[in-house]
C-alpha positions as CSV (number, residue, x, y, z in Angstrom):
1,M,96.1,108.1,114.7
2,P,97.2,107.9,110.7
3,Y,101.0,108.9,110.3
4,G,99.6,111.3,107.6
5,C,98.3,113.9,110.2
6,F,101.7,114.3,112.0
7,S,104.5,117.1,110.2
8,Q,107.7,115.5,109.1
9,P,109.4,117.0,112.2
10,C,106.9,115.4,114.5
11,L,107.4,111.9,112.8
12,H,111.1,112.4,113.3
13,A,110.1,113.0,117.1
14,I,108.1,109.9,117.3
15,A,110.8,107.8,115.9
16,I,113.5,108.9,117.7
17,N,111.2,108.3,121.3
18,Q,110.5,105.0,119.9
19,F,114.2,104.0,119.4
20,S,114.7,105.1,123.4
21,Y,112.0,103.2,124.4
22,L,113.1,100.2,122.7
23,S,116.7,100.8,124.0
24,K,115.2,100.6,127.5
25,L,113.4,97.5,126.8
26,W,116.6,96.0,125.2
27,C,118.9,97.2,128.6
28,A,116.2,95.0,130.6
29,T,115.9,92.2,128.4
30,T,119.7,92.0,128.2
31,L,120.0,92.1,132.0
32,Q,117.6,89.1,132.7
33,E,119.2,86.9,129.7
34,H,122.5,87.6,131.5
35,L,121.4,86.6,134.7
36,H,120.0,83.3,133.3
37,S,122.9,82.5,131.0
38,K,125.4,83.2,134.4
39,Q,123.7,79.9,136.0
40,S,124.0,77.6,133.1
41,T,127.4,78.5,132.2
42,H,128.4,78.0,135.8
43,Q,127.3,74.6,135.6
44,T,128.7,73.8,132.3
45,L,132.4,75.0,133.3
46,S,132.0,73.0,136.3
47,N,131.0,69.7,134.6
48,M,134.0,70.4,132.4
49,A,136.6,70.9,134.8
50,F,135.3,67.8,137.0
51,P,133.7,65.0,135.1
52,G,131.4,63.3,136.9
53,H,130.8,66.1,139.4
54,R,127.7,66.1,141.1
55,P,125.5,69.1,141.1
56,D,124.6,68.5,145.2
57,H,128.3,68.1,145.7
58,I,129.5,71.1,147.8
59,P,133.4,71.3,147.9
60,N,135.0,72.6,151.5
61,T,137.3,75.4,151.3
62,T,140.3,73.2,152.1
63,E,139.7,70.8,149.4
64,Y,140.5,73.5,146.7
65,G,142.0,76.2,148.1
66,A,140.6,79.5,149.9
67,D,140.4,81.3,146.7
68,D,137.2,81.4,144.5
69,K,138.7,80.6,141.4
70,F,140.0,77.0,140.5
71,T,143.8,76.7,140.1
72,A,145.6,75.8,136.4
73,E,146.1,72.0,137.5
74,H,142.3,71.3,138.0
75,I,141.7,72.0,134.7
76,S,144.6,71.7,132.5
77,N,143.7,68.2,131.4
78,T,140.2,68.5,130.6
79,T,140.1,72.3,128.9
80,S,141.9,75.3,127.7
81,F,142.0,78.7,129.2
82,E,140.9,80.0,125.6
83,N,137.6,78.3,126.2
84,V,137.1,79.0,130.1
85,Q,138.6,82.3,131.2
86,T,137.2,82.3,134.7
87,V,135.7,78.9,136.3
88,R,134.2,79.2,139.7
89,R,133.5,76.5,142.2
90,K,130.2,76.2,143.8
91,R,130.5,78.4,147.2
92,E,129.7,77.0,150.3
93,A,127.1,79.1,152.4
94,P,128.7,81.3,155.1
95,P,128.7,80.1,158.9
96,L,125.8,82.4,159.9
97,V,123.5,81.3,157.1
98,R,124.6,77.7,157.0
99,D,123.0,77.6,160.7
100,L,119.8,78.8,160.2
101,S,116.7,76.6,159.8
102,T,114.2,77.0,157.0
103,E,111.7,78.9,159.0
104,E,114.5,81.2,160.6
105,R,116.2,81.8,157.1
106,H,112.7,82.6,155.3
107,R,111.7,85.4,158.2
108,L,115.0,86.8,158.0
109,E,115.2,87.2,154.3
110,M,111.5,88.5,154.4
111,K,112.8,91.2,156.6
112,L,116.1,91.8,154.7
113,V,114.2,92.3,151.8
114,R,111.6,94.9,153.2
115,K,114.5,96.6,154.8
116,I,116.3,97.1,151.6
117,D,113.0,98.2,150.2
118,I,112.7,101.0,152.1
119,R,116.4,101.9,151.7
120,L,116.5,101.8,147.7
121,L,112.9,102.3,146.1
122,P,111.9,106.0,147.7
123,M,115.3,107.5,146.6
124,L,115.7,105.8,143.4
125,V,111.7,106.8,142.1
126,L,112.3,110.5,143.6
127,M,115.3,110.7,141.4
128,Y,113.5,109.2,138.7
129,I,110.6,111.7,139.0
130,M,113.3,114.6,138.7
131,N,114.7,112.6,135.6
132,Y,111.3,112.9,134.1
133,L,110.7,116.5,134.8
134,D,113.9,117.5,133.8
135,R,113.5,115.9,130.6
136,N,109.8,117.2,129.7
137,N,109.7,120.6,131.2
138,I,110.0,122.2,128.0
139,A,106.6,121.6,127.1
140,A,105.7,123.8,130.0
141,A,108.1,126.5,129.4
142,R,106.9,126.7,126.0
143,L,103.5,127.7,127.2
144,A,105.1,130.4,129.5
145,G,106.8,132.0,126.7
146,L,109.9,130.1,125.6
147,Q,109.2,130.1,122.0
148,K,108.1,133.4,121.8
149,D,111.3,134.8,123.4
150,L,113.7,132.7,121.2
151,H,112.0,133.0,118.2
152,L,111.6,129.5,117.3
153,T,109.5,128.2,114.5
154,G,107.4,125.0,114.9
155,T,110.1,122.7,113.1
156,Q,112.9,124.3,115.3
157,Y,110.9,123.5,118.6
158,L,110.3,120.1,117.6
159,T,114.0,119.6,116.6
160,C,115.0,121.1,120.3
161,L,112.6,118.3,121.5
162,S,114.1,115.3,119.5
163,I,117.6,116.2,119.7
164,L,117.4,115.0,123.6
165,F,116.8,111.2,122.3
166,V,119.8,111.5,119.9
167,G,122.0,112.0,123.1
168,Y,120.0,109.4,125.1
169,L,120.5,106.5,122.9
170,L,124.1,107.6,122.5
171,M,125.0,107.3,126.1
172,Q,123.0,104.4,127.6
173,V,125.0,101.5,127.1
174,P,128.8,103.3,127.4
175,S,127.3,104.4,130.7
176,N,126.2,101.0,131.9
177,L,129.8,99.6,130.8
178,F,131.6,102.5,132.5
179,L,129.3,101.8,135.6
180,N,130.0,98.1,135.9
181,K,133.9,98.9,135.6
182,I,133.9,101.1,138.8
183,G,131.3,99.3,140.3
184,K,130.3,102.2,142.8
185,P,126.6,103.1,142.0
186,A,126.0,105.2,145.2
187,L,128.6,107.7,143.7
188,Y,128.0,107.3,140.1
189,L,124.1,107.9,139.9
190,P,124.2,111.0,142.4
191,T,126.9,112.6,140.1
192,V,125.3,111.9,137.1
193,M,122.0,113.6,138.8
194,I,124.0,116.9,139.7
195,V,125.4,116.9,136.1
196,W,122.0,116.7,134.7
197,G,120.6,119.3,137.4
198,V,123.2,121.8,136.3
199,I,122.2,121.6,132.6
200,S,118.7,121.8,133.3
201,A,119.2,124.9,135.3
202,A,121.4,126.3,132.5
203,T,119.0,125.7,130.0
204,A,117.3,129.4,131.5
205,G,120.3,131.0,129.9
206,A,119.3,130.0,126.4
207,Q,119.2,133.0,123.9
208,S,119.0,131.5,120.8
209,Y,117.7,128.1,118.9
210,G,121.4,126.6,118.7
211,G,122.0,127.2,122.2
212,L,118.5,125.2,123.2
213,V,119.7,122.8,120.7
214,A,123.3,122.2,122.4
215,I,121.7,122.2,126.0
216,R,119.1,119.7,125.3
217,F,121.3,117.2,123.4
218,F,123.8,117.2,126.4
219,L,120.8,117.0,128.7
220,G,119.8,113.6,127.1
221,F,123.5,112.7,126.8
222,V,123.5,112.8,130.6
223,E,120.0,111.6,132.0
224,A,120.6,108.6,129.8
225,A,122.9,107.0,132.5
226,Y,119.9,106.7,135.0
227,F,117.8,104.3,133.7
228,P,119.9,101.6,132.8
229,G,122.0,102.2,136.0
230,C,119.1,101.7,138.1
231,L,118.5,98.5,136.5
232,F,121.8,97.2,136.8
233,F,122.1,98.7,140.6
234,L,118.9,96.9,141.4
235,S,120.1,93.6,139.9
236,S,123.0,93.9,142.6
237,W,120.3,93.8,145.4
238,Y,117.2,91.6,144.4
239,T,117.2,88.0,143.0
240,R,115.4,87.3,139.5
241,K,111.8,86.9,141.1
242,E,112.1,89.8,143.1
243,L,113.6,92.2,140.4
244,G,110.4,92.5,138.0
245,F,108.1,94.0,140.9
246,R,110.8,96.5,141.7
247,T,111.6,97.5,138.1
248,A,108.1,98.4,137.7
249,V,108.0,100.7,140.9
250,L,111.0,102.3,139.4
251,Y,109.0,102.9,136.1
252,S,106.3,104.3,137.8
253,G,108.4,107.3,138.7
254,A,107.8,108.4,134.9
255,L,103.9,108.4,135.5
256,L,104.4,110.4,139.0
257,S,106.1,113.1,136.9
258,G,102.9,113.7,135.1
259,A,101.2,113.9,138.6
260,F,103.4,116.9,139.9
261,S,104.9,118.7,136.6
262,G,101.8,120.7,135.7
263,L,101.2,121.5,139.4
264,I,104.8,122.9,139.6
265,S,104.8,124.5,136.1
266,A,101.7,126.4,136.9
267,G,102.6,127.7,139.9
268,I,105.8,129.1,139.1
269,T,104.4,130.4,135.7
270,K,101.5,132.6,137.7
271,N,103.7,133.9,140.4
272,L,107.1,134.3,139.3
273,D,106.7,136.0,135.5
274,G,108.9,138.9,135.6
275,A,110.3,138.4,139.1
276,R,113.9,139.6,139.2
277,G,113.6,140.3,135.1
278,L,113.3,137.2,134.2
279,R,110.3,135.1,132.3
280,A,108.5,132.6,134.2
281,W,109.7,129.8,131.8
282,R,113.5,130.6,133.2
283,W,112.5,130.3,136.5
284,L,111.0,126.7,136.0
285,F,114.4,125.5,134.5
286,I,116.3,127.3,137.3
287,I,114.1,125.7,140.1
288,E,113.5,122.4,139.0
289,G,117.3,122.4,138.5
290,V,118.1,123.5,141.8
291,I,115.4,120.8,143.5
292,T,117.6,117.8,141.2
293,I,120.7,119.0,142.5
294,A,119.4,118.9,146.3
295,I,117.8,115.8,145.9
296,A,121.0,114.3,144.5
297,F,123.2,115.8,147.6
298,V,121.0,113.5,149.9
299,A,121.0,110.3,147.6
300,Y,125.1,110.5,148.3
301,L,124.5,109.9,152.1
302,W,121.4,107.5,151.4
303,L,122.4,104.8,148.6
304,P,124.4,102.1,149.3
305,N,126.8,100.5,147.1
306,F,126.6,96.5,147.3
307,P,125.4,94.2,149.9
308,R,128.7,93.0,150.8
309,T,130.3,96.6,151.2
310,T,127.4,98.3,153.2
311,T,127.4,99.3,156.5
312,W,123.6,99.9,157.2
313,L,123.3,96.0,157.4
314,T,124.2,93.7,160.2
315,E,127.1,91.1,159.9
316,N,124.6,88.4,159.4
317,E,122.2,90.4,156.9
318,R,125.4,91.1,155.0
319,Q,126.2,87.8,154.2
320,L,122.5,86.8,153.8
321,A,122.1,89.4,151.5
322,T,125.3,88.3,149.4
323,W,124.9,84.4,149.7
324,R,121.0,84.7,148.3
325,L,122.0,86.1,145.2
326,D,125.1,84.0,144.8
327,E,122.8,81.0,145.1
328,D,120.2,82.7,142.8
329,I,122.5,83.1,139.8
330,G,125.5,80.6,140.6
331,E,128.3,83.3,141.4
332,D,129.0,86.7,142.9
333,D,127.3,89.3,140.5
334,W,130.0,91.6,141.2
335,V,133.4,90.8,142.7
336,G,135.6,93.6,141.6
337,S,136.6,95.8,138.4
338,Q,139.7,93.3,137.4
339,A,136.9,90.5,137.1
340,Q,134.5,92.8,134.3
341,S,135.6,92.8,130.7
342,F,134.3,95.3,128.0
343,A,135.2,92.6,125.5
344,Q,133.3,90.0,127.4
345,G,129.9,92.2,127.9
346,A,130.2,93.2,124.3
347,K,130.3,89.6,123.1
348,L,127.3,88.3,125.1
349,A,125.3,91.7,123.8
350,F,126.3,90.8,120.3
351,T,125.8,87.3,120.3
352,D,122.1,87.5,121.4
353,V,119.2,87.0,119.0
354,K,116.9,89.2,120.7
355,M,119.1,92.4,120.3
356,Y,118.9,91.9,116.6
357,I,115.2,91.5,116.6
358,L,114.8,94.7,118.6
359,V,116.7,96.6,116.4
360,G,114.8,95.2,113.4
361,S,112.0,96.4,115.3
362,A,113.0,99.7,115.6
363,I,114.4,100.3,112.1
364,Y,110.9,99.2,111.1
365,R,108.9,101.9,113.2
366,V,111.3,104.7,111.8
367,I,111.1,103.7,108.4
368,F,107.4,103.3,108.2
369,P,106.2,106.7,108.8
370,L,108.8,108.2,107.3
371,T,108.0,106.2,104.1
372,L,104.4,107.0,104.5
373,S,105.4,111.1,104.8
374,R,106.8,110.7,101.2
375,W,103.8,109.7,99.3
376,S,101.8,111.7,97.2
377,Y,99.8,113.0,100.4
378,S,101.4,115.3,102.1
379,S,102.1,114.3,106.0
380,A,101.4,117.6,107.2
381,S,98.0,118.3,105.2
382,S,94.3,116.7,106.5
383,P,91.9,115.6,103.6
384,P,90.8,118.5,101.5
385,A,87.9,120.6,102.5
386,P,85.1,120.3,100.2
387,S,84.5,123.4,97.5
388,Q,81.6,125.2,96.4
389,T,82.2,123.5,92.9
390,S,82.4,120.0,94.4
391,S,79.7,117.3,94.0
392,P,76.9,117.2,96.4
393,Q,78.3,114.2,98.0
394,L,81.6,115.7,98.8
395,S,80.0,119.1,99.5
396,R,77.5,117.8,102.0
397,P,79.1,114.8,103.6
398,S,77.2,114.8,106.8
399,A,74.0,114.5,105.0
400,T,74.9,111.8,102.5
401,P,74.9,108.1,103.6
402,T,77.1,107.2,100.5
403,S,80.0,109.7,101.6
404,H,83.6,107.8,102.7
405,P,87.2,108.8,103.5
406,S,87.9,106.6,100.5
407,S,86.5,109.6,98.2
408,W,89.1,111.9,99.4
409,L,91.8,109.8,97.2
410,S,90.0,111.5,94.0
411,H,91.6,115.0,95.6
412,P,95.0,113.9,96.0
413,T,97.4,116.8,97.5
414,P,99.5,118.7,95.2
């Protein structure tokens, strides 16, 4: 559809939505690049620390000590701490995993992955469904009388839609930095869900345009923590070859939310309009917000943190879950908050060429439709209707084979 068919506020909403989509793509791409870079960095640092070190050589714990980090004397003659901040040796498989045959390990690993899928994916997808429902229920609320009750113009309503993505963009990256620092996704994600459920339910109390704008901004600000946080969470349980499919399953929650949102809103708006003196659109926000909060409390009891700290795996499964990730990327993905650095994470992000490509693409998507809207043809108007004094070609386009959309250019919009 041409951009000229949209009003300028609608173009702003489309542009901001594109920014939100690209930010999600950037988070997923940066995560995948980070996983790949870890393995290559580990091998490079090992070679720097030990000239002639063989990749197949696995030192034992008595050779270099019990700690995972090399001591200073191992690298003092080969490199400096300025270039090597954390040098790790290639770890040895735990005894319960090392003693397994290839067939036994494959069988146990398949059983472990199925167990992780059952534990993680249904709850994460359900939480993502509520994330989308609470974000998009304003459209159903408009049909139930929100715009009329709050005396909103078309531009004001579109601003309420767009402002959510402003908060969404501002919080995505800082949220994952904070989550990476505390290392407790089973606590962080449900807490975030409770907060956005409260904000969503509070939308029922909006009495003016300004109040609705403020609520929508903070709703987007809090909801932004969920999707990038889930990508980080999944990467702590699945290997690289398993992560793509699980991310797709998670994203399917956005599509499932569209299947249920219409049914839920139809039932509420039809049966609860005027109940206890409240309009149906207010009940819509209250009910969906309460459901979100209830699911979040269940998530507290259901979601684990990381393989090494979980209690619903056996000791053998816990060692296998930790080791297969260690083996996949060359080192533990998360070993403690002290090992995580904001400066190092920012450096990896800003030195990644793909980030600048995505930012450039996003800027183009924003500038292009806004540029079209400022041409001599108004973005809010369609081709002019033919007048009675027009030529036969323009007054009866359907009966004239020579009529063409290019003839509209002879009638520019004032």
